[in-house]
Structure formats: C-alpha cells, structure tokens
Residue, then its C-alpha position, 0 to 999 in steps of 0.5 A: x483846156x486842163x481838165x481836172x477831177x475834184x473829189x470832194x467829201x460832203x460831210x467832212x469836218x464841218x461840212x462847208x466844203x460844198x459851199x466853196x465848189x462854185x468859187x473853185x470852179x470860177x477860178x479854174x475857169x479863168x485859167x482855162x481848166x475844166x472841174x469834173x466834180x465827183x461827190x464821195x458816196x458808197x462804192x467809190x471805187x467802182x464809180x471813180x475808176x469808171x470816171x476816170x476812164x470816161x475822162x481822157x487825159x486827166x491833168x490832175x485830181x484834187x481830194x477835198x476832204x479829210x486824211x480819211x478821204x485822201x487815204x481812200x482815194x490814193x489807195x483807189x489811184x495806186x492799186x488802179x495805176x491811175x497815175x496822175x498828180x493829186x491836189x489836197x484841199x483840206x476840209x476834215x476835221x484832222x488834215x495832217x498831210x495838207x497841214x505838213x505840206x502848208x496847203x492849209x494856209x491859203x487855198x488861193x495860192x494852192x490853187x494858183x499852184x495846181x494851175x501853174x503845174x508844179x509838182x513834187x514827187x513824194x514817199x507813200x507807205x505800203x502794207x500788203x495791198x493798202x497804202x498810207x500817205x501819213x502814218x500806220x499805228x497801234x496802241x493807246x490814242x492811235x485809234x481815238x479817231x475810229x471812236x469819237x462821235x461824229x456830233x463832237x468832232x463837228x462841234x469841237x474839231x481836233x480838241x474832240x480827238x485830244x479829249x477822248x485820247x486823254x480820257x483813255x489813258x487811266x485804261x491802258x494796258x501794255x502791248x507785247x510788241x516785236x519790231x524788225x528793222x534792217x535785221x535788228x529785233x527790237x522786243x518791248x512792252x509798249x504803249x503805242x508805235x507810229x510808223x510816219x512818212x511826215x513830222x505831222x501826226x495826231x495834228x501834232x506839227x512836231x511829233x516826228x521832226x526828222x521825218x521826210x516825205x522824199x527821203x525813202x524812209x519811213x520813221x518809226x517811234x515806239x512809246x515803251x511801257x511806264x507809269x501813267x504819270x510818266x505817260x501823261x507827261x509824254x502826251x502833254x510834251x507832244x501837245x506842246x509841240x516838243x521833241x520827245x525822242x530823248x526820253x528814256x521811254x522813247x525809241x526812234x528808227x528810220x528804215x525802209x522796211x519795219x516788221x511788227x507784231x503784237x501778241x495782243x489783239x489790238x487795232x491798227x490805224x492808217x491815216x485815221x482809218x481802220x488798218x490791217x491786222x497784225x503782224x505786218x511788213x510796213x515799206x516805203x515807195x520812194x517818190x511813188x506819188x506826185x503832188x501839186x506843190x510849190 
C-alpha cells in the first residue's frame, strides 16, 4: 500500500478544502493508497519532520493550500533533505505555480496522475537558506499579499490583490537598484523587479513568457522608473495578459545566478510570503524537486 502524506491548510482561500478530504481519501483508498493527513498549525517544521520520520517509505507528499503553504513546506523538505515527490492541490487565494502546471483544471485527473506515479523534475530558486518555487520580488505591487485584509481576500479572491495594488500606484517611489548578472552590472532607478521560475506571477499567466521550470535558469524582469501614467499602462497590459518585455521601461534577463541590492529599505517577497533582506543572491537549483505531473 502506498503511503501519502496530505498536508492541508484549513484556512487557505475560501477555507473549504477541509470538506473535500473525505472524497480524496476515498479516491486513494480505492487505488490501494493510504492517506496520512497533516493539518497545518504553528510549529509546522518540528511537527512535520517528526511525522515524516514516523511514516516509513512515504510514496509522496501532497500539499493543499496556496502559494504560501507550498513555499513553507518545500522549504522544510529541502532544508531537511526529505526527498519524495510532491503533489499540489491548489486551495489558496492565489495558486500561481499550480496554475502554471495546469493542476487546477481538474483535480480528479490530477489525483489519477499521483496514483499513477507520473513525476517531473523541476527547478527551485534559492536565496541563502531559503527556497522559492515560483517568484522572488521587491518593489511596488510585490508586497501586496502581505497587506491585503484576510476578509477582503476571502470575499474578492485574487481581485483583492489587484485592487490593493492599483491603489498603491499614486504613492510609489523609485528604488535605487544594482543587479549583477553573469558579471554584467545593471544600475537603474526602478519601480520593481521579479525573479521568476515559472511564467505565472501574481495570477498573471503571461508575466514571464519564456520562463521554464526545468531549464536551469531564472528569469529576471526589471521595471524601470517611469511616469505614473506609463506605469499604470504597463500594469494594465500585464493584467490583460500582454507581453511587456519590448516596452522601453522593461528589462529582461535569464541567468543561473542573480545578485540584487537596493539602497532603500524595502520588503522582499518569496512566493507571496515575506522574503529575506537585501542584498541577496538568487540562484537556481536545477531539477532539485520532484513533482507529480502528467
């Protein structure tokens, strides 16, 4: 019998995932799989590690939640060398990585993929002792997830991020940034930067059109300082799914390592969660993680 740990965040998104657990257990039991549930709480790292030590020969770990839950448990697994394939059941307000993989289109089909054992090796980003599966960023719009009221997220979903982000535009200030990419130095006044592993960022499916999760590269997008009308136009283009890389205020690079420093004090973001302090160096770990994927 295959033993599968199901990590689920009971308050992610609309908080309705807990009502699907019985159905998921039924599907797996019919295929000779045992589900071992783990409900997220405080002190996840210590408790989750003990669970993984207790359960021998784990077939896989399914993570049900949003991007933040996914980030938290991937960090635990990689830091503790828990090397088993992961499944992703998107149930958060924003599920960028699952959306990129197409997992949110049919959960039933995805459960079949897990049972069949179809696995894909994917890249992971690393900054110091922290990991990210989808995006590292800083600047205007990138820390919106830290400030959106939970009740508003539950009511409006992804739209809550857009409303809060657009409301921030009149107050934005440029940042004095320096990037080192393959010995090339870029110094610019910027509004934001994104270091991405996938093409989907901030629920925008075409934010990084060339990004691939297994190419051994990170994609860097820099939005330079411009007038507020021009920046607003860029944001609207992103929301409409258009490729903005040819815009004169946008720079795009691909690299295995990217060093970043910003003179001003600014929050960074990793997969929707508060990230490390600047300066930092982001690097790619090529095909470091196994994910159930058809």
